[in-house]
C-alpha positions as CSV (number, residue, x, y, z in Angstrom):
1,M,118.4,59.1,33.0
2,S,115.3,57.2,33.9
3,V,112.1,57.7,31.9
4,E,108.9,57.1,34.0
5,I,106.1,55.0,32.5
6,K,102.9,56.1,34.2
7,I,99.4,54.6,34.2
8,P,97.2,56.6,31.8
9,S,93.6,57.6,32.7
10,P,91.0,55.3,31.1
11,G,88.3,57.8,32.0
12,E,87.2,60.5,34.4
13,S,85.4,58.1,36.8
14,I,88.3,55.6,37.0
15,T,90.9,56.1,39.7
16,E,92.7,52.7,39.7
17,V,93.5,49.8,37.4
18,V,95.0,46.3,37.6
19,L,98.3,45.6,35.9
20,A,97.2,42.5,34.0
21,T,100.2,41.3,31.9
22,W,103.8,42.3,31.3
23,F,105.1,41.7,27.8
24,V,108.7,42.3,28.8
25,D,111.0,41.3,31.7
26,E,113.1,43.4,34.0
27,G,116.4,44.1,32.3
28,D,115.1,43.7,28.8
29,Y,116.0,46.3,26.2
30,V,112.9,47.9,24.7
31,K,112.4,50.3,21.8
32,K,110.3,53.5,21.8
33,N,106.6,52.9,21.3
34,Q,107.0,49.1,22.0
35,D,104.1,47.6,23.9
36,L,105.1,46.9,27.5
37,A,102.1,45.8,29.4
38,E,98.3,45.6,29.5
39,V,96.3,47.2,32.3
40,E,92.6,46.6,33.0
41,S,90.0,48.9,34.4
42,D,86.3,48.1,35.1
43,K,85.4,49.3,31.6
44,A,88.3,48.8,29.3
45,T,91.8,47.3,28.7
46,L,94.7,49.7,27.9
47,T,98.2,49.1,26.6
48,L,101.3,50.7,28.2
49,T,103.9,51.7,25.6
50,A,107.5,52.7,26.0
51,D,108.1,56.5,25.8
52,A,111.8,55.9,25.0
53,S,114.3,53.2,24.1
54,G,116.3,51.7,26.9
55,T,116.5,49.0,29.6
56,I,113.3,48.3,31.5
57,S,113.0,48.2,35.3
58,L,109.7,46.7,36.4
59,K,108.1,48.4,39.4
60,I,104.7,46.8,39.6
61,S,103.9,43.1,39.7
62,E,101.2,41.4,37.6
63,G,97.8,41.4,39.3
64,E,98.6,44.4,41.5
65,T,96.2,47.3,41.7
66,I,97.7,50.7,41.0
67,N,96.4,54.3,41.0
68,V,96.0,56.2,37.7
69,G,99.1,58.4,37.2
70,A,101.3,56.2,39.3
71,I,104.7,54.9,38.0
72,A,104.4,51.4,36.6
73,A,108.0,51.1,35.4
74,L,111.3,52.9,34.6
75,I,113.3,52.9,31.4
76,D,117.0,53.7,31.5
77,D,117.4,55.5,28.2
78,T,121.2,55.7,28.5
79,A,121.5,52.0,28.0
80,E,122.9,50.9,24.7
81,A,121.0,48.4,22.5
82,P,122.5,44.9,22.8
83,A,124.5,43.7,19.8
84,Q,122.7,41.1,17.7
85,D,124.0,37.6,18.5
86,E,124.8,35.7,15.4
87,K,124.4,32.2,16.5
88,T,124.8,29.4,14.0
89,E,123.7,26.0,15.0
90,E,126.2,23.2,14.3
91,P,124.6,20.4,12.3
92,K,123.8,17.5,14.5
93,K,126.0,14.5,13.9
94,E,124.1,11.5,12.9
95,T,125.3,8.2,14.2
96,P,125.5,5.6,11.3
97,A,123.2,2.7,11.8
98,K,126.1,0.2,11.8
99,E,127.6,2.0,14.8
100,I,124.5,1.5,17.0
101,K,125.2,-1.3,19.4
102,E,122.6,-3.2,21.3
103,T,123.2,-4.7,24.7
104,P,120.8,-7.0,26.5
105,N,120.5,-4.4,29.4
106,E,119.6,-1.4,27.1
107,T,116.4,-2.6,25.5
108,N,113.5,-0.2,25.9
109,K,110.3,-0.8,27.8
110,D,108.3,-1.9,24.7
111,A,110.9,-4.6,23.9
112,R,110.9,-5.9,27.5
113,D,107.1,-6.1,27.6
114,V,106.8,-8.0,24.3
115,K,106.6,-11.8,24.5
116,I,108.5,-13.5,21.7
117,T,108.4,-17.2,20.7
118,P,111.6,-19.2,20.3
119,L,111.0,-19.5,16.5
120,A,110.4,-15.8,16.1
121,K,113.6,-15.1,18.1
122,K,115.5,-17.5,15.9
123,M,114.2,-15.7,12.7
124,L,115.2,-12.3,14.1
125,D,118.7,-13.5,14.9
126,E,119.1,-15.1,11.4
127,K,118.1,-11.8,9.8
128,G,120.2,-9.7,12.1
129,L,117.2,-7.8,13.4
130,S,116.3,-6.6,16.9
131,V,113.0,-6.6,18.7
132,D,113.2,-2.8,18.9
133,A,113.7,-2.5,15.2
134,L,110.7,-4.7,14.6
135,L,108.5,-2.6,17.0
136,D,109.5,0.6,15.2
137,K,108.1,-0.9,12.0
138,L,104.8,-1.9,13.6
139,H,103.4,1.6,13.7
140,R,99.8,0.7,12.8
141,I,97.3,-1.8,14.3
142,T,94.8,-3.1,11.9
143,S,91.3,-4.6,12.4
144,K,92.8,-8.0,11.6
145,D,95.2,-7.6,14.5
146,V,92.3,-6.9,16.9
147,D,90.3,-9.9,15.6
148,T,93.4,-12.1,16.1
149,L,93.8,-10.9,19.7
150,M,90.1,-11.3,20.6
151,N,90.1,-14.9,19.3
152,M,93.1,-16.0,21.2
153,P,92.0,-18.3,24.0
154,D,94.4,-16.9,26.5
155,A,93.9,-13.3,25.6
156,V,93.2,-10.8,28.4
157,V,91.5,-7.6,27.1
158,T,91.4,-4.8,29.5
159,N,89.5,-1.6,29.1
160,K,89.9,0.2,32.3
161,P,89.1,3.9,32.4
162,T,92.0,6.2,33.0
163,H,91.5,8.2,36.2
164,Q,92.5,11.8,35.8
165,P,93.2,14.0,38.9
166,R,90.2,16.2,39.9
167,N,91.7,19.6,40.0
168,E,90.2,23.1,40.5
169,D,91.5,26.2,38.7
170,R,91.0,29.4,40.7
171,K,91.8,32.9,39.5
172,K,90.7,36.4,40.6
173,L,88.0,38.1,38.6
174,T,89.3,40.8,36.3
175,P,88.0,44.3,36.9
176,L,86.1,44.1,33.6
177,R,84.4,40.9,34.5
178,K,83.7,42.1,38.0
179,K,82.1,45.3,36.8
180,L,80.1,43.4,34.2
181,S,78.7,41.1,36.9
182,E,77.7,44.1,39.0
183,R,76.0,45.8,36.1
184,L,74.0,42.6,35.2
185,V,72.8,42.2,38.8
186,H,71.9,45.8,38.9
187,V,69.8,45.6,35.8
188,K,67.9,42.6,37.1
189,N,67.2,44.3,40.4
190,Q,66.6,47.8,39.3
191,T,64.6,47.5,36.1
192,A,61.2,46.0,35.2
193,M,62.6,44.0,32.3
194,L,60.4,42.2,29.9
195,T,61.1,40.5,26.5
196,T,58.9,40.3,23.4
197,F,59.7,38.1,20.4
198,N,59.1,37.9,16.7
199,E,60.6,36.2,13.7
200,V,61.9,37.6,10.4
201,N,62.4,36.1,7.0
202,M,66.0,36.7,6.1
203,Q,65.7,35.7,2.4
204,P,65.5,39.3,1.0
205,V,68.6,40.4,2.8
206,M,70.5,37.2,2.0
207,E,69.7,37.6,-1.7
208,L,70.9,41.2,-1.6
209,R,74.0,40.2,0.3
210,N,74.8,37.3,-2.1
211,K,74.2,39.6,-5.2
212,Y,76.5,42.4,-4.1
213,K,78.9,40.9,-1.6
214,N,81.9,40.7,-4.0
215,E,81.4,44.2,-5.4
216,F,81.0,45.5,-1.8
217,A,84.2,43.8,-0.6
218,E,86.2,45.1,-3.6
219,K,84.9,48.7,-3.1
220,F,85.0,49.0,0.6
221,G,87.5,46.4,1.8
222,V,85.1,44.7,4.3
223,K,82.6,41.9,4.0
224,L,78.9,42.9,3.9
225,G,77.3,41.4,7.0
226,F,73.9,41.2,8.5
227,M,74.6,43.5,11.4
228,S,74.6,46.7,9.3
229,F,71.1,45.9,8.0
230,F,69.8,45.5,11.5
231,A,71.6,48.6,12.8
232,K,70.0,50.7,10.0
233,A,66.5,49.1,10.6
234,A,66.9,49.8,14.4
235,A,67.9,53.5,13.7
236,I,64.9,54.1,11.6
237,S,62.6,52.3,14.1
238,L,64.0,54.3,17.0
239,G,62.9,57.5,15.2
240,K,59.4,56.2,15.2
241,F,59.3,54.9,18.8
242,Q,60.9,57.5,21.0
243,S,60.2,55.7,24.2
244,I,62.7,53.0,23.2
245,N,65.3,55.6,22.4
246,S,65.1,57.0,26.0
247,M,66.5,56.6,29.5
248,I,65.6,57.5,33.0
249,D,67.8,60.1,34.7
250,G,66.8,60.5,38.3
251,E,63.1,61.6,38.1
252,E,63.3,62.7,34.5
253,L,62.8,60.8,31.2
254,V,65.4,61.7,28.6
255,S,64.6,61.0,24.9
256,F,67.1,61.3,22.1
257,N,66.6,62.5,18.5
258,Y,69.7,60.6,17.3
259,A,70.6,56.9,17.2
260,D,74.0,56.0,18.8
261,I,73.8,52.2,18.7
262,G,76.1,49.9,20.7
263,I,77.1,46.6,19.0
264,A,78.0,43.9,21.5
265,V,81.4,42.2,20.7
266,Q,82.9,39.2,22.3
267,T,86.6,39.7,23.0
268,P,89.3,37.7,24.8
269,K,88.8,40.0,27.8
270,G,85.0,39.6,27.8
271,L,82.0,41.3,26.3
272,M,82.5,44.9,25.1
273,V,80.0,47.3,23.5
274,P,81.5,49.8,21.1
275,V,79.1,52.6,20.1
276,I,78.4,53.5,16.4
277,R,77.5,57.2,16.4
278,D,74.6,58.7,14.3
279,V,73.6,55.4,12.6
280,D,70.5,57.2,11.4
281,K,72.7,59.5,9.3
282,L,75.1,56.9,7.9
283,S,74.8,54.9,4.7
284,L,74.7,51.1,4.9
285,A,78.4,50.9,3.7
286,Q,79.4,53.5,6.3
287,T,77.6,51.6,9.0
288,E,79.3,48.3,8.0
289,L,82.8,50.0,7.9
290,E,82.3,51.5,11.4
291,I,81.1,48.2,12.9
292,A,84.1,46.4,11.5
293,R,86.5,49.1,12.7
294,M,85.2,49.3,16.2
295,A,84.8,45.6,16.6
296,Q,88.5,45.1,15.6
297,K,89.6,47.8,18.1
298,A,87.7,46.1,20.8
299,R,89.2,42.7,20.1
300,D,92.7,44.2,19.9
301,A,92.2,46.0,23.3
302,K,92.8,49.3,21.6
303,I,89.3,50.8,22.2
304,S,88.9,53.8,24.4
305,L,86.3,54.4,27.1
306,E,84.8,57.2,25.1
307,E,84.1,54.8,22.2
308,M,82.1,52.6,24.5
309,S,80.1,55.4,26.2
310,G,76.8,57.2,25.5
311,G,74.9,54.7,23.4
312,T,71.1,55.0,23.2
313,F,70.3,51.5,22.1
314,T,72.2,48.1,21.8
315,I,72.2,45.1,19.5
316,T,73.6,41.8,20.4
317,N,73.9,38.7,18.1
318,G,73.9,35.4,19.9
319,G,73.3,33.7,16.5
320,V,77.0,33.7,15.7
321,F,77.4,31.2,18.5
322,G,74.4,29.1,17.4
323,S,71.8,30.6,19.8
324,L,68.2,29.9,18.6
325,L,66.4,32.1,21.1
326,S,67.4,34.1,24.2
327,T,66.3,37.0,26.4
328,P,69.2,39.6,26.2
329,I,69.8,41.8,29.2
330,I,69.4,45.6,28.9
331,N,72.6,47.7,28.7
332,P,71.9,50.4,31.4
333,P,70.8,53.1,31.4
334,Q,69.3,52.3,28.0
335,A,65.6,51.3,27.7
336,A,66.0,48.3,25.4
337,I,68.2,45.9,23.6
338,L,67.7,43.9,20.4
339,G,68.8,40.2,20.3
340,M,69.6,38.6,16.9
341,H,69.8,34.8,16.7
342,N,70.8,31.9,14.4
343,I,69.3,31.7,10.9
344,L,67.7,28.3,10.2
345,D,65.6,27.0,7.3
346,R,62.0,26.5,8.6
347,P,58.7,25.8,7.0
348,V,56.5,28.9,6.9
349,A,53.1,29.8,5.3
350,E,53.2,32.2,2.4
351,N,50.0,32.9,0.3
352,G,48.4,29.7,1.5
353,Q,51.4,27.6,0.7
354,V,54.0,26.0,3.0
355,V,57.5,27.0,1.9
356,I,61.0,26.8,3.3
357,R,62.6,30.1,4.3
358,P,65.7,31.1,6.2
359,M,64.2,32.4,9.5
360,M,65.6,34.2,12.5
361,Y,64.0,34.8,15.8
362,L,64.3,38.4,17.2
363,A,64.0,39.3,20.8
364,L,63.5,42.8,22.3
365,S,64.2,43.2,26.0
366,Y,62.9,46.5,27.4
367,D,62.4,48.4,30.6
368,H,58.6,48.4,31.2
369,R,59.0,51.5,33.4
370,I,59.8,53.4,30.2
371,V,58.4,51.3,27.3
372,D,54.8,50.2,27.0
373,G,54.0,46.8,25.5
374,K,52.4,48.4,22.5
375,D,55.6,50.3,21.6
376,S,57.8,47.3,22.1
377,V,55.7,45.1,19.8
378,G,55.4,47.9,17.2
379,F,59.2,48.5,17.3
380,L,60.0,44.9,16.7
381,L,57.4,44.6,13.9
382,N,58.8,47.7,12.2
383,I,62.3,46.1,12.2
384,K,60.8,42.9,10.8
385,E,59.1,44.9,8.0
386,L,62.3,46.7,7.1
387,I,64.5,43.5,7.0
388,E,61.9,41.7,4.9
389,N,61.6,44.8,2.6
390,P,65.1,46.4,2.7
391,G,64.3,48.8,0.0
392,R,62.1,50.7,2.4
393,M,65.2,51.8,4.3
394,L,66.0,54.2,1.5
395,F,62.7,56.0,2.2
396,N,63.0,56.0,6.0
397,G,60.8,52.9,6.3
398,K,58.1,54.0,3.8
399,N,56.9,51.9,0.9
400,P,58.9,53.1,-2.2
401,L,55.9,52.9,-4.6
402,E,53.7,54.7,-2.1
403,Q,56.4,57.4,-1.6
404,F,56.6,57.7,-5.4
405,I,52.9,58.1,-5.9
406,L,51.8,60.0,-2.8
407,G,55.1,61.9,-2.2
């Protein structure tokens, strides 16, 4: 009996995928739940798994486009598992050194290229050594050897560049990369995108992180990073600046009273943006755990379309690649995106004194059709204030002492 392996649906709007990579060959015996292949849609990468054990029959070639629900392969579940081959390698026989014979016609290229003086040849013969054996011992060239060569009157030193062939590598764009390209061009052409900048002193967050990172890792099993602080600061700020937590739907402006924040993740398949739901209601630890879980799913190509849909705001961190400053592109149909960058020690003025602080440039790109300049600047300043005073995040951005005194 043959078991059909069909293409699953990555989402309601997707009707076809590309069979990217087979992990097995035709005729291979596979086990139930074994990964068989990867398929790519314009939004995600999915893995085909075996529904039964048996012998695989490949039906679709790599790179071929196939409709959702179509048969990608067949498994003959009546086939028996192959017996394990117990192969033992026989030890290689080593030829004793005294059995190795040298003939004048069997010298290697190195030996033929070496010029040897009559006296040196006589010394080798007396000692019973060959030119090849001598070359094997000369495995290192010292500076003295180079000086000797350069000072020889008849030395000819060449330093000609090696000419490598000029090749081109062409391959078809993956559906994910193609869709990403289309979306980026759409954003550029269909939005009034502007970017505002600010800088933030990372010392308070870095001191907190260094103080509690070991206890945090022991308790929760993940490292305490910077992204969770920015996600929480963004969630609080989105509650204060509703226009940034909005989108245009036709002729209507839709605003949200929750913060579903997308975190851009670089994966082997390209950029993906998993969405962390209700960040405004999560603790810092819960936020960090969700970021780590979703990022790993994206890198492992195990993330679903639903887990990348419906975000109201996005954060991207070019600083992990060394970026000092950039203008991130909005993730449509959202109104804005926050860009984090590299942390560098820079001189800044504090209380009339020049001090060195770990500083990060922040960038907020926004759709000017929805967001006014005042709100964009205020939103970024609010994030700066929260990162530089992280204790305020416990009181929804308010000063703890002011909250204590005034209620």
